[in-house]
N, CA and C atoms as a LAMMPS dump frame, in Angstrom:
ITEM: TIMESTEP
0
ITEM: NUMBER OF ATOMS
330
ITEM: BOX BOUNDS ff ff ff
-5.0000000000000000e+02 5.0000000000000000e+02
-5.0000000000000000e+02 5.0000000000000000e+02
-5.0000000000000000e+02 5.0000000000000000e+02
ITEM: ATOMS id mol type element x y z
1 1 1 N 300.315 239.27 463.057
2 1 2 C 301.731 240.266 463.562
3 1 3 C 301.911 241.656 463.75
4 2 1 N 300.885 242.31 462.704
5 2 2 C 301.035 243.812 463.117
6 2 3 C 300.325 244.179 464.812
7 3 1 N 299.533 243.407 464.684
8 3 2 C 298.894 243.607 465.967
9 3 3 C 299.63 243.01 467.365
10 4 1 N 300.525 242.08 467.022
11 4 2 C 301.219 241.758 467.964
12 4 3 C 302.431 242.605 468.339
13 5 1 N 303.014 243.24 467.386
14 5 2 C 303.706 244.318 467.211
15 5 3 C 303.173 245.192 467.802
16 6 1 N 302.279 245.672 467.847
17 6 2 C 301.472 247.099 468.338
18 6 3 C 301.672 247.004 469.278
19 7 1 N 301.119 245.658 470.34
20 7 2 C 300.702 245.846 471.717
21 7 3 C 302.053 245.39 472.145
22 8 1 N 303.451 244.73 471.696
23 8 2 C 304.606 244.99 472.231
24 8 3 C 305.121 246.362 472.575
25 9 1 N 305.093 247.185 471.349
26 9 2 C 305.727 248.73 471.327
27 9 3 C 305.061 249.344 472.848
28 10 1 N 303.288 248.795 473.202
29 10 2 C 303.04 249.756 474.134
30 10 3 C 303.408 248.928 475.02
31 11 1 N 303.634 247.904 475.235
32 11 2 C 303.857 247.341 476.77
33 11 3 C 305.453 247.56 476.945
34 12 1 N 306.078 247.835 476.161
35 12 2 C 307.688 248.378 476.16
36 12 3 C 307.424 249.932 476.721
37 13 1 N 306.523 250.633 475.863
38 13 2 C 306.57 252.484 476.46
39 13 3 C 306.325 252.318 477.815
40 14 1 N 304.541 251.219 478.311
41 14 2 C 304.04 251.323 479.503
42 14 3 C 305.202 250.852 480.619
43 15 1 N 306.185 250.092 480.076
44 15 2 C 307.543 248.949 481.163
45 15 3 C 308.188 250.17 481.882
46 16 1 N 308.575 250.708 480.537
47 16 2 C 309.546 251.991 480.528
48 16 3 C 308.915 253.097 481.762
49 17 1 N 307.992 253.503 481.655
50 17 2 C 307.111 254.282 481.879
51 17 3 C 307.128 254.166 483.633
52 18 1 N 306.799 252.915 483.919
53 18 2 C 306.708 252.364 485.569
54 18 3 C 308.165 252.311 485.581
55 19 1 N 309.149 252.078 485.451
56 19 2 C 310.41 251.961 485.734
57 19 3 C 310.9 253.19 485.654
58 20 1 N 310.534 254.115 484.755
59 20 2 C 310.795 255.401 485.209
60 20 3 C 310.778 256.053 486.341
61 21 1 N 309.477 255.627 486.977
62 21 2 C 308.941 256.468 488.041
63 21 3 C 309.258 255.657 489.182
64 22 1 N 309.055 254.286 489.218
65 22 2 C 309.779 253.524 490.38
66 22 3 C 311.233 254.36 490.582
67 23 1 N 312.168 254.293 489.621
68 23 2 C 313.585 254.688 489.927
69 23 3 C 313.183 256.417 490.748
70 24 1 N 312.898 256.921 489.694
71 24 2 C 312.728 258.433 490.168
72 24 3 C 312.259 258.597 491.919
73 25 1 N 311.216 257.782 492.238
74 25 2 C 311.101 257.75 493.933
75 25 3 C 312.217 256.829 494.741
76 26 1 N 313.227 256.367 494.249
77 26 2 C 314.271 255.713 494.807
78 26 3 C 315.161 256.553 494.726
79 27 1 N 315.563 257.519 493.829
80 27 2 C 316.823 258.11 493.142
81 27 3 C 316.526 259.599 492.272
82 28 1 N 317.667 260.264 492.742
83 28 2 C 317.303 261.601 492.356
84 28 3 C 317.967 261.89 491.14
85 29 1 N 317.599 262.344 489.847
86 29 2 C 318.498 262.374 488.839
87 29 3 C 319.137 263.431 488.448
88 30 1 N 319.082 264.563 489.238
89 30 2 C 319.523 265.722 489.004
90 30 3 C 321.158 265.913 490.147
91 31 1 N 320.91 264.981 490.994
92 31 2 C 322.232 264.67 491.744
93 31 3 C 322.775 263.486 491.531
94 32 1 N 323.959 263.416 490.424
95 32 2 C 324.245 261.636 490.176
96 32 3 C 325.721 261.752 491.338
97 33 1 N 325.782 260.596 491.992
98 33 2 C 327.176 260.372 492.777
99 33 3 C 328.304 260.694 492.061
100 34 1 N 329.293 260.933 492.434
101 34 2 C 330.693 260.946 491.766
102 34 3 C 331.187 260.072 491.113
103 35 1 N 330.877 258.856 491.702
104 35 2 C 331.747 257.718 490.801
105 35 3 C 330.831 257.422 489.656
106 36 1 N 329.39 257.561 489.336
107 36 2 C 329.033 257.646 488.031
108 36 3 C 329.359 258.444 487.227
109 37 1 N 329.388 259.557 487.514
110 37 2 C 330.132 260.909 486.279
111 37 3 C 331.603 260.793 486.467
112 38 1 N 332.184 259.742 487.176
113 38 2 C 333.587 259.244 487.13
114 38 3 C 333.999 257.781 485.942
115 39 1 N 332.526 257.285 485.427
116 39 2 C 332.773 256.239 485.074
117 39 3 C 332.724 256.321 483.947
118 40 1 N 333.434 255.644 482.885
119 40 2 C 333.575 255.708 481.752
120 40 3 C 332.401 255.459 481.099
121 41 1 N 331.601 254.435 481.166
122 41 2 C 330.756 253.635 480.357
123 41 3 C 329.306 254.581 480.963
124 42 1 N 329.477 255.747 481.891
125 42 2 C 328.215 256.457 481.83
126 42 3 C 328.192 257.608 480.752
127 43 1 N 329.769 257.902 480.147
128 43 2 C 329.96 258.841 478.997
129 43 3 C 329.488 258.147 477.877
130 44 1 N 329.849 256.899 477.781
131 44 2 C 329.856 256.324 476.486
132 44 3 C 328.362 255.728 476.271
133 45 1 N 327.528 255.229 477.336
134 45 2 C 326.052 255.112 477.015
135 45 3 C 325.718 256.303 476.88
136 46 1 N 326.176 257.785 477.683
137 46 2 C 325.378 258.882 477.193
138 46 3 C 325.334 259.169 475.235
139 47 1 N 326.664 258.894 474.679
140 47 2 C 326.866 259.514 473.448
141 47 3 C 326.005 258.171 472.552
142 48 1 N 326.062 257.254 473.215
143 48 2 C 325.441 256.466 472.333
144 48 3 C 324.245 256.273 471.987
145 49 1 N 323.187 257.142 473.306
146 49 2 C 321.735 257.741 473.273
147 49 3 C 321.566 258.705 472.425
148 50 1 N 322.234 259.358 472.262
149 50 2 C 322.504 260.376 471.643
150 50 3 C 322.24 260.071 469.968
151 51 1 N 323.194 259.53 469.676
152 51 2 C 323.553 258.998 468.282
153 51 3 C 322.398 258.065 467.951
154 52 1 N 321.727 257.322 468.876
155 52 2 C 320.861 256.776 468.342
156 52 3 C 319.378 257.692 468.276
157 53 1 N 319.327 258.797 468.942
158 53 2 C 318.748 259.928 468.616
159 53 3 C 318.394 260.685 467.546
160 54 1 N 319.694 261.126 466.905
161 54 2 C 320.12 261.481 465.449
162 54 3 C 319.67 260.454 464.439
163 55 1 N 319.742 258.816 464.652
164 55 2 C 319.517 257.832 463.785
165 55 3 C 317.716 258.074 463.637
166 56 1 N 316.794 258.2 464.928
167 56 2 C 315.692 258.042 465.187
168 56 3 C 315.246 259.762 464.204
169 57 1 N 315.735 260.36 464.345
170 57 2 C 315.352 261.897 464.34
171 57 3 C 315.133 261.827 462.574
172 58 1 N 316.437 261.404 461.846
173 58 2 C 316.424 261.255 460.453
174 58 3 C 314.823 260.793 459.993
175 59 1 N 315.02 259.199 460.957
176 59 2 C 313.65 258.639 460.103
177 59 3 C 312.789 259.26 460.365
178 60 1 N 312.206 259.862 461.183
179 60 2 C 310.901 260.633 461.78
180 60 3 C 311.119 261.954 460.486
181 61 1 N 312.029 262.509 460.673
182 61 2 C 311.82 263.736 459.606
183 61 3 C 311.604 263.189 458.369
184 62 1 N 312.004 262.037 457.97
185 62 2 C 312.127 261.431 456.727
186 62 3 C 310.512 260.924 456.298
187 63 1 N 309.718 260.292 457.644
188 63 2 C 308.67 259.687 457.492
189 63 3 C 307.445 260.502 457.818
190 64 1 N 307.759 261.185 458.586
191 64 2 C 306.778 262.469 458.825
192 64 3 C 306.624 263.664 457.881
193 65 1 N 307.642 263.981 456.974
194 65 2 C 307.57 265.166 455.839
195 65 3 C 307.139 266.535 456.512
196 66 1 N 306.66 266.673 458.032
197 66 2 C 306.596 268.068 458.642
198 66 3 C 307.895 268.537 459.487
199 67 1 N 308.076 269.59 459.266
200 67 2 C 309.445 269.91 460.088
201 67 3 C 309.002 270.078 461.993
202 68 1 N 308.043 270.81 461.878
203 68 2 C 307.319 271.263 463.065
204 68 3 C 306.687 269.989 464.053
205 69 1 N 306.082 269.01 463.292
206 69 2 C 305.818 267.679 463.977
207 69 3 C 306.927 266.746 464.384
208 70 1 N 307.882 266.619 462.997
209 70 2 C 309.186 265.863 463.541
210 70 3 C 309.785 266.515 464.852
211 71 1 N 310.094 267.813 464.884
212 71 2 C 310.564 268.794 465.655
213 71 3 C 310.215 268.206 467.209
214 72 1 N 308.789 267.937 466.998
215 72 2 C 308.107 267.817 468.458
216 72 3 C 308.358 266.153 469.095
217 73 1 N 308.543 265.655 468.187
218 73 2 C 308.345 264.033 468.34
219 73 3 C 310.174 264.006 468.738
220 74 1 N 311.289 264.377 468.42
221 74 2 C 312.58 264.426 468.635
222 74 3 C 312.693 265.055 469.671
223 75 1 N 312.131 265.602 470.185
224 75 2 C 312.209 266.464 471.156
225 75 3 C 311.617 265.373 472.299
226 76 1 N 310.502 265.21 472.153
227 76 2 C 309.813 263.826 473.027
228 76 3 C 310.787 262.666 473.368
229 77 1 N 311.311 262.691 472.197
230 77 2 C 312.575 260.921 472.44
231 77 3 C 313.724 261.473 472.969
232 78 1 N 314.221 262.547 472.916
233 78 2 C 315.556 263.143 474.046
234 78 3 C 314.777 263.27 475.355
235 79 1 N 313.599 263.757 475.747
236 79 2 C 313.034 264.035 477.243
237 79 3 C 312.83 262.636 477.445
238 80 1 N 312.219 261.872 476.755
239 80 2 C 311.15 260.744 477.323
240 80 3 C 312.17 259.532 477.115
241 81 1 N 312.612 259.377 476.279
242 81 2 C 314.015 258.133 475.811
243 81 3 C 312.945 257.621 475.176
244 82 1 N 313.102 255.782 475.671
245 82 2 C 312.528 254.682 474.661
246 82 3 C 310.931 255.042 475.234
247 83 1 N 310.589 255.825 476.016
248 83 2 C 308.907 255.696 476.196
249 83 3 C 308.388 256.621 475.334
250 84 1 N 308.679 257.592 474.532
251 84 2 C 308.389 258.142 473.786
252 84 3 C 308.539 257.363 471.981
253 85 1 N 309.876 256.76 472.262
254 85 2 C 310.224 255.935 470.887
255 85 3 C 309.23 254.593 470.793
256 86 1 N 308.989 254.318 471.9
257 86 2 C 308.451 253.008 471.62
258 86 3 C 306.66 253.543 471.485
259 87 1 N 306.294 254.489 472.179
260 87 2 C 304.694 254.98 471.87
261 87 3 C 304.67 255.417 470.545
262 88 1 N 305.973 255.957 469.829
263 88 2 C 305.842 256.452 468.425
264 88 3 C 305.35 255.303 467.39
265 89 1 N 305.85 254.103 467.853
266 89 2 C 306.022 253.142 467.015
267 89 3 C 304.542 252.217 467.074
268 90 1 N 304.172 252.379 468.372
269 90 2 C 302.976 252.02 468.881
270 90 3 C 301.47 252.555 468.191
271 91 1 N 301.822 254.035 467.908
272 91 2 C 300.911 254.857 467.134
273 91 3 C 301.27 254.535 465.606
274 92 1 N 302.175 254.03 465.209
275 92 2 C 302.3 253.929 463.707
276 92 3 C 301.775 252.527 463.609
277 93 1 N 301.919 252.056 464.263
278 93 2 C 300.886 250.306 463.788
279 93 3 C 299.33 250.392 464.198
280 94 1 N 299.197 251.678 465.251
281 94 2 C 297.405 251.475 465.551
282 94 3 C 297.246 252.538 464.423
283 95 1 N 297.641 253.02 463.803
284 95 2 C 297.045 253.868 462.255
285 95 3 C 297.498 253.02 460.908
286 96 1 N 297.661 251.744 460.975
287 96 2 C 298.137 251.25 459.914
288 96 3 C 296.374 250.545 459.505
289 97 1 N 296.387 251.043 457.933
290 97 2 C 294.934 250.634 457.4
291 97 3 C 294.879 248.807 457.161
292 98 1 N 293.451 248.672 456.948
293 98 2 C 293.532 247.251 456.637
294 98 3 C 294.47 246.612 455.643
295 99 1 N 295.215 245.921 455.517
296 99 2 C 295.85 245.296 454.402
297 99 3 C 297.592 246.008 454.794
298 100 1 N 297.619 246.838 455.138
299 100 2 C 299.264 247.513 454.991
300 100 3 C 299.747 246.664 456.368
301 101 1 N 301.065 246.685 455.803
302 101 2 C 302.406 245.52 456.52
303 101 3 C 303.142 246.823 457.27
304 102 1 N 304.234 245.822 457.549
305 102 2 C 305.437 246.812 458.298
306 102 3 C 305.895 248.035 457.478
307 103 1 N 305.933 247.538 456.446
308 103 2 C 306.395 248.449 455.352
309 103 3 C 306.104 250.002 455.525
310 104 1 N 304.277 249.954 455.666
311 104 2 C 303.565 251.301 456.188
312 104 3 C 304.218 251.9 457.444
313 105 1 N 304.895 251.296 458.467
314 105 2 C 305.239 251.938 459.83
315 105 3 C 306.671 252.246 459.424
316 106 1 N 307.334 251.916 458.304
317 106 2 C 308.419 252.313 458.425
318 106 3 C 308.777 253.519 457.187
319 107 1 N 307.644 253.23 456.366
320 107 2 C 308.278 254.085 454.852
321 107 3 C 307.215 255.298 455.352
322 108 1 N 307.333 256.191 454.713
323 108 2 C 306.313 257.916 454.174
324 108 3 C 305.438 257.486 453.377
325 109 1 N 304.706 257.736 454.131
326 109 2 C 302.952 257.759 453.493
327 109 3 C 302.795 258.677 451.742
328 110 1 N 302.339 258.244 450.948
329 110 2 C 302.118 258.952 450.089
330 110 3 C 301.233 259.938 449.853
């Protein structure tokens, strides 16, 4: 199961990377049209994203136990979104030792 999850998160990260590249080629992120800025769902989604970042930040700070490394990861989550988040989880699965389960991904190492 761990192998499947590892590849699932890698595929998720790569698919988002490709989607972001494609979207950037079609649209300019820095010049959003006024109708987008006027849309309440745009602002709701933005707040939702940052609320999720706060939850992830708490988990990463707990899991890593190193403030500088945690800060770097949280900045990557903010800048790269689910690309960085899925890649972080992929790396956690990749670093599992023989016999470790999903709980080793979620919890701090002793």
